[in-house]
N, C-alpha and C positions, 0 to 999 in steps of 0.2 A: 504494500500500500504506500501511497505518497502522503507526505505530511506537509501542511501549510502553516505558516506562522500567523496568518491573519484571520482566516475564515474556516469554519468547520464544514465538512462536506459529508454527504451520505456515504457510509462505509460499505464497500463492495467486498464482502467476505470471499476470500479465496481468489481475488482478481489482481493481476498485475496491471493496474490502471492508474492513470494520473489525470484527475479532473482539473480543469483550468480555473483560475480565480475568476469570480464573476462580479461585474460592476453594473449589472443590469437592473433597470427599474421595474416597477410593477407591470408595465406594458409588455415587458420582455420575459416575464416569469414563465417557467416551463417545468414540466415533470422531467425527472432525470432519466436519461436513456442509457442503458448499460451495454457497453461494447463487448462485455464478456458473454453476452448472449450470442455473439457471432464467432468469437474465437475462444478456445479453451484456455483460460487464464491460469497463471501460476502464482500462488501466494509467495510473498517475500518476507524475510525476517529482517527487522531493523537493527538487530544486534544491540539493542539498548541505546542506539544513537537517538538524540533528541535535540530540539532547538531550545536554547535558553538565552534570553536577552540577545537575540539575533546572532548567535554563534552556535556552532555544532559542538555537542558535548557527548562523549562516550564514557559512561561511568563517571569518574571524577576528572577525566582528561579533556581539556579543551582542544578540539581538533582544528578550529579556525579562530581567527581574531573576530572581534565584533564588527558586523557589517551594518549598513543602514537597514537592511532587511534580508531575510532568507525566504525565498518563495517556495522551494521544494527540495527534497533530497531523497536518495535511494541508496541502499547498501548492497554490495556484492560480497557475499561471504566467501565465494570462490576466490575472488581477487583480494579480499580483505581491503576493500576500497569503497569510499563514499563519493558519489557524484551529487553535486548540489547546484542550485541556482541562487546566486546572491547579488545584491545590488552593491557594487563597490562605489560607483560615482552616480552617473545618470541612468544607467541601464542595468538590467539583470544579465549576468554572465554565468557561464558554466565552469565549475572548477572540480578537481579531483583531489582527494586527500586520503591517505592511508588510515585504516582503523587504529593503527598503532601510533599515529601521529607522525607527520612528515611535512615537508614543504608542499604548498598547494601548487598543483599544475593546472593552469588555466587553458581552456580550449580557446583557440583564436576567436576573438570577440567579433560580434556582429554589431552594427550600429543600432539595431533594434533589440528589444527585450528577448532573451532566451530563457524559456521557462519550462516547467513541467518535465523535469529530467527524470529518467528512469533507466535502469539496466534491463536489457533483454535477458530472457531466462537462460540463454547460453550464447556462446560465440564472442564474449568480451566486447559487446556493443552497448552503447548508450543511445537513447533517443531523446530529443527535446523539441519543443516548438519555438519557432522564431516568429515573432509578431511583425511581419513585414508591412511595408507601406500599402501594398495592394493585395493583402491577404496573407494568411498564415502559411508557414513552411514547416514540414516535419524533416528534421535533419537527423541522420543516423551516423554515428562515429564509431569506427572500429578502433578501440583504444590502443592496442599494441602498434598499429601501423599508421594511425592518424588519418586513415582513408575515410572520406565523407561521402554520403549520398543524400540528396535533397529531393523531396517531393512537394510540389507547390499546390496550394489550394486557392486559386485566384478568387478574390472578393468573397472569402469565406473565413469563418472563425472556428477553430477547433476547441471543443470543451472537454474532451477526454480522449485518451489513447490507450489501447491494450494490446499486448503481444500474445501470440499463441505460444504454446509450450516449446515448439520446435524453433522459435525465434526466426521463422521464415516469413511470417505474415503479421501484420498488425491491423487493427480496426480503429477507426476514428469516429467520434461523434462530432458532426459539423453542422453549422447553420449558415445561411447567407441571406442577403436582402431579398432574394427571389424565392427562397424555399426554407421551410422550417427544419427543425432538427431531423437528421437522418444518420444512418451508419453506413460508412463505406469501408471496405477492406482491400488490401493489396499486399504484394510482396514489398519488402522493405526497400527494394530498388525502384518501386513505383509501378512495376509490371502487374498484369492481371488485376487491374483495378475494377471494382464492381460495387454497385449499390446493394447492400444486404437488407437494409430496412429503409424503405422510401420515406420521404417527408410526408407529414400529415397534411400540409398545406403548401401550395405552390402558386406563384403569380405567373400569368402569361405575359411576360415582359422580355424585352431585349436589353442587354447590358453593354455598356462601352465605357472606357476610361475617360475621366475628365479632371485634369489638374490635380492629381493626387487622390481623387475620389472615384466614385462609380456613378454613372448616369443610367437610370432606368426609364424606359418608355414603353408604351403599349407594343405588344408583339406585332400588330398590324397597324400601319399608318394609312390615313386617307391622303389622296393626292392634294398637295398644296396645304395640308393641315399644319397649323402652328399651335403648339401646346403651351399652356402656362407652366411656369417652373416653380417647383417646391424644393427648397434647399433644406436638407435635414442634417443637422450637426449632431453627431453622436460619437461616443468613444466607449467601447469599440464600435467602428462603423459598419463592419461587414457581418451583421447578424440579422436574423429574422426579427421583425417587429410587427405585432398584430395591428397596432394603430396605423402604421404606415401602409400595411397591406390593405386595410379597409379603405383608406384614402384612395389608393390607386385602383381599387375595384369599383369605387363609386364615381370617380371622376377621371376624365382623360387628361392626365397631367404627366409631365416629365418630373422625375425626382432625382436630384443630385444628393448623394450621401457623402458627407465629409467628416473627417475626424475633428477638424477645427473650423472656426468661422472662415468663410471664403475671403480670399484676398484679390488683388488686382489681376493676377494671372488667371484666376478662375473666371472672373467676369469677362476678361478678354476672350477666353476660350468659349464661353457660353454665347457671346455675341456673334461668334463665327459659325454657330450652328443654325442653319436656316429654318429648321422646324421648331425652334424655341421662340416664344413670344416674350421678349425681355421687358415688355411693358406690364406684364402680369407675373410678378414674382412674390412668393411668400417664403419666409424663413422660420424654421423652428429650431431652437436651441434649448439649453437647460433652463432658460427663463420663459419658455413658451413660444408663441407664434408672434412674429412681427410682420 
């Protein structure tokens, strides 16, 4: 099991699964979907490692210094090594430290947060999620050789990942602006990817990138049609939202989903799109609709 410093999650007994931190509001609440229903998970032993005051402790031994925060950790008894996600400065990075205490070895850092780290059941591999600008990425690292494999989930957010016992496949729980939570599984290289549990809800929309966000529009457009624009500011941006889905079902609008309030580059990009009516623009952020 994975452990979090900030939030308690439903316990999945017997599963090698890492649920992601949630900052979702009431409109985005959902029932938990278990990826262990797709792959046969393996229980993990934490070997008494715990988080105390944002540092890892084994027994009475401090394995790490105090960080700003520790998001997750996992223990490999075979390697006698702990993989963890810690915020050293601005972002969460992945580190490795011996159960007996040693210098920390950091995985080459990504500019984005690297979270939800866990050991695969065999094969000396760890996996973790990178919170990319245009969607999450699952990265697998073979620790002895430092070889990496990445599988991208464009415009989607991963909320849980579980390995099968052979460490050949993993399943992820994901959601995206166009579809509610579903489970997909694949080989850790990204091959043989399939949808095992389909989403309960889906929008008939087309997606395209726009200035660091994603733009949704109706799947079928009328000739010469110009749509009003609804700008939706949310963090994380690439998740299903029932309120937004209801809006797009009731009205023919374009919806731009951004992590932060749009800047000049966004408005320049929007003005260049012929089917958007920039005289009719609404914006929703944490303070409501303007």
